[in-house]
C-alpha positions in Angstrom: 53.1 -75.0 9.1 52.9 -71.9 11.3 52.4 -69.8 8.1 49.4 -72.0 7.1 48.0 -71.8 10.6 48.2 -68.0 10.6 46.4 -67.9 7.2 43.6 -70.2 8.5 43.2 -68.0 11.5 42.9 -64.9 9.3 40.2 -66.5 7.3 38.4 -67.6 10.4 38.4 -64.1 11.8 36.9 -62.7 8.6 34.4 -65.5 8.5 33.4 -64.8 12.1 32.7 -61.2 11.3 30.5 -62.2 8.4 28.6 -64.6 10.6 28.0 -62.1 13.3 26.8 -59.5 10.8 24.3 -61.7 9.2 23.2 -63.4 12.5 21.7 -60.0 13.4 19.8 -59.5 10.2 16.3 -60.6 9.5 17.0 -61.4 5.8 19.7 -64.0 5.4 19.0 -64.9 1.8 18.0 -68.4 3.0 17.8 -71.1 0.3 17.6 -74.9 0.3 20.0 -77.1 -1.6 19.0 -80.3 -3.5 19.5 -82.3 -0.3 17.1 -80.0 1.5 19.8 -78.5 3.7 19.8 -74.7 4.2 22.4 -72.3 2.8 22.6 -68.5 3.4 24.3 -65.5 1.9 26.9 -65.7 4.7 27.8 -69.4 3.8 28.4 -68.4 0.2 30.3 -65.2 1.1 32.7 -67.0 3.4 33.4 -69.8 0.9 34.0 -67.3 -1.9 36.3 -65.2 0.3 38.4 -68.3 1.1 38.8 -69.1 -2.6 39.8 -65.5 -3.4 42.5 -65.6 -0.6 43.8 -69.0 -1.6 44.2 -67.8 -5.3 46.2 -64.9 -4.1 48.4 -66.5 -1.4 48.5 -70.2 -2.4 47.7 -70.4 -6.1 48.8 -74.1 -6.4 46.5 -75.2 -3.6 42.8 -76.2 -4.1 39.7 -75.5 -2.0 37.0 -78.0 -1.1 34.3 -76.0 0.4 30.8 -77.1 1.3 29.3 -74.4 -0.9 32.0 -73.9 -3.6 35.2 -75.6 -4.9 38.4 -74.6 -6.6 40.6 -77.3 -8.1 39.5 -79.9 -5.5 41.7 -82.5 -7.1 45.0 -80.9 -6.0 47.5 -82.4 -3.6 47.1 -79.6 -1.0 43.5 -78.7 -0.2 41.9 -76.2 2.1 38.8 -78.0 3.3 36.1 -75.7 4.7 32.7 -75.6 6.2 31.8 -71.9 6.1 29.1 -72.2 8.7 28.6 -75.6 10.4 25.1 -75.5 12.0 23.4 -73.4 9.4 20.0 -74.5 10.5 20.6 -73.2 14.0 22.2 -70.1 12.5 19.0 -69.2 10.6 17.0 -69.7 13.8 19.2 -67.3 15.7 20.7 -70.0 18.0 24.3 -69.0 18.5 26.1 -72.4 18.3 27.3 -72.4 14.7 31.1 -72.4 13.9 33.5 -71.9 11.1 35.9 -74.8 10.2 39.0 -74.9 8.0 41.7 -77.5 7.5 44.8 -77.9 5.3 44.8 -81.4 3.9 47.6 -83.0 2.0 46.9 -86.3 0.2 43.9 -86.9 2.5 45.9 -86.2 5.7 45.0 -83.2 7.9 48.0 -81.0 8.7 46.4 -77.9 10.1 43.0 -77.3 11.7 41.2 -74.2 12.8 37.6 -73.8 14.0 36.1 -70.6 15.3 33.1 -69.7 17.4 32.3 -66.1 16.6 29.7 -65.7 19.4 32.1 -66.7 22.2 35.2 -65.6 20.4 36.8 -69.0 20.8 39.5 -70.0 18.3 40.5 -73.7 18.3 43.8 -74.5 16.5 46.1 -77.4 15.9 49.2 -78.3 13.9 49.8 -82.0 13.4 52.1 -83.2 16.2 52.0 -79.9 18.2 49.0 -80.2 20.4 45.6 -78.4 20.4 44.8 -75.0 21.7 41.8 -72.7 22.4 42.7 -69.0 22.2 46.4 -69.9 22.7 45.7 -72.1 25.8 46.5 -75.8 25.5 43.4 -78.1 25.7 42.9 -81.7 26.6 40.0 -84.2 26.3 38.6 -85.6 29.5 39.1 -89.1 30.9 35.5 -89.9 31.7 34.2 -93.5 31.3 30.6 -94.6 30.7 28.8 -94.5 34.0 30.9 -91.7 35.4 29.4 -88.3 36.3 30.3 -85.8 33.6 30.4 -88.4 30.8 28.3 -87.0 27.9 27.9 -88.0 24.3 26.6 -85.6 21.6 25.0 -87.0 18.5 24.1 -85.4 15.1 21.0 -86.6 13.2 19.2 -85.7 10.0 17.0 -87.6 7.5 19.7 -87.8 4.8 22.4 -89.2 7.1 24.2 -92.4 6.2 23.5 -94.0 9.6 20.6 -93.8 12.0 22.1 -92.3 15.2 18.8 -92.6 17.0 19.4 -96.4 17.3 22.8 -95.7 18.8 21.4 -93.1 21.2 18.8 -95.6 22.5 21.7 -97.6 23.9 24.0 -94.8 24.9 21.4 -93.0 26.9 21.3 -95.9 29.4 25.0 -95.5 30.0 25.6 -91.8 29.7 24.1 -88.4 29.3 23.3 -87.5 25.7 22.9 -84.2 24.0 22.4 -82.4 20.7 24.3 -79.2 20.3 23.1 -78.4 16.8 26.6 -78.1 15.2 29.0 -81.0 14.7 32.0 -78.7 14.8 30.8 -77.1 18.1 30.1 -80.6 19.6 33.6 -81.8 18.5 35.3 -78.8 20.2 33.4 -79.6 23.4 35.1 -83.0 23.2 38.5 -81.5 22.5 38.4 -79.2 25.5 37.0 -81.9 27.8 33.5 -80.6 28.3 31.9 -83.7 26.8 33.3 -87.1 26.0 32.2 -87.9 22.4 30.5 -86.8 19.2 28.8 -89.1 16.8 28.6 -87.9 13.2 26.5 -90.1 11.0 27.9 -89.1 7.6 26.7 -87.1 4.6 28.1 -85.9 1.3 30.7 -83.2 2.0 31.1 -84.8 5.5 34.8 -84.2 5.3 34.1 -80.5 5.3 32.4 -80.9 8.7 35.0 -83.1 10.3 38.5 -82.4 8.8 39.6 -79.6 11.2 37.8 -81.2 14.2 39.6 -84.6 13.6 43.0 -83.0 14.0 42.1 -80.8 16.9 40.5 -83.6 18.9 43.4 -86.0 18.2 46.0 -83.3 19.2 44.0 -82.8 22.4 44.5 -86.5 23.2 41.3 -87.9 21.8 40.6 -90.5 19.1 38.8 -90.1 15.7 37.8 -92.8 13.3 35.1 -93.6 10.9 32.1 -95.7 12.0 34.1 -98.9 11.6 37.1 -97.9 13.6 39.3 -97.0 10.7 41.2 -93.8 9.7 40.0 -92.2 6.5 41.0 -89.6 3.9 39.7 -86.0 4.4 39.8 -84.9 0.8 36.7 -86.9 -0.1 33.4 -88.0 1.4 33.8 -89.9 4.7 32.2 -93.0 6.3 30.7 -91.1 9.3 32.9 -90.2 12.2 33.3 -91.0 15.9 35.3 -88.3 17.8 35.9 -89.2 21.4 38.1 -88.8 24.5 39.6 -92.2 23.5 38.5 -93.8 26.8 35.0 -94.8 25.5 35.9 -95.1 21.8 36.0 -98.9 21.5 32.7 -99.2 23.4 31.1 -96.8 21.0 32.4 -98.7 18.0 31.2 -102.0 19.5 27.7 -100.5 19.9 27.7 -99.5 16.2 29.0 -102.9 15.1 26.3 -104.8 17.1 23.6 -102.6 15.6 24.9 -103.1 12.1 25.0 -106.9 12.6 21.4 -106.7 13.7 20.5 -104.6 10.6 19.4 -101.6 12.6 21.8 -99.0 11.1 
């Protein structure tokens, strides 16, 4: 697995260089996809670079990228979000991150995320802990009501679930925030700076969450879908709750209660 991790880190470094280059430019080649989400030249370049490198080094593996795919039906898949937080990226808000995971039969084996603005590389191999720039990281142990407990939430009009309804409840129990990048928010959970991230689901959602799932879990946290179940990361996912584990069941109960009331 170390070989795969080193490959993922190499891709992340190259992706970070592209992100920094285009972040400084006025013209990003901004377009909008059919679901009205933005995509830039940098997104496409990173995704294409990954596919080129996989063809050269792991020709029997596939790629499931948010912008481009290569044999996505294969047993081993590199699952990638070239730039998570593209909307913020186009507004020159430096919170976007690169995300890449190696997935076998739906299970995440290796995860790497990279913040090119802070030069923070988060890594994990299944069963071997989580790290940021080589230093081991851990989730916090904050409970609802404690100072320092904070929950991030992602929200957009095409999301599967309405996180606004969830936040209406959580904000009475904890601080809430919106970082602007699901991957960035998840890494804040992994290193203990916040306590949870609520991802309401979308097509290609596995590209957003796959690497983060492994890193958060290896940092001692818990990751499930909106109904408390594990899920495959080689296909669309049923939302995601990534937490320190301490407040996980309470978050799931809030979601269940809202669903039973028909509010999600």
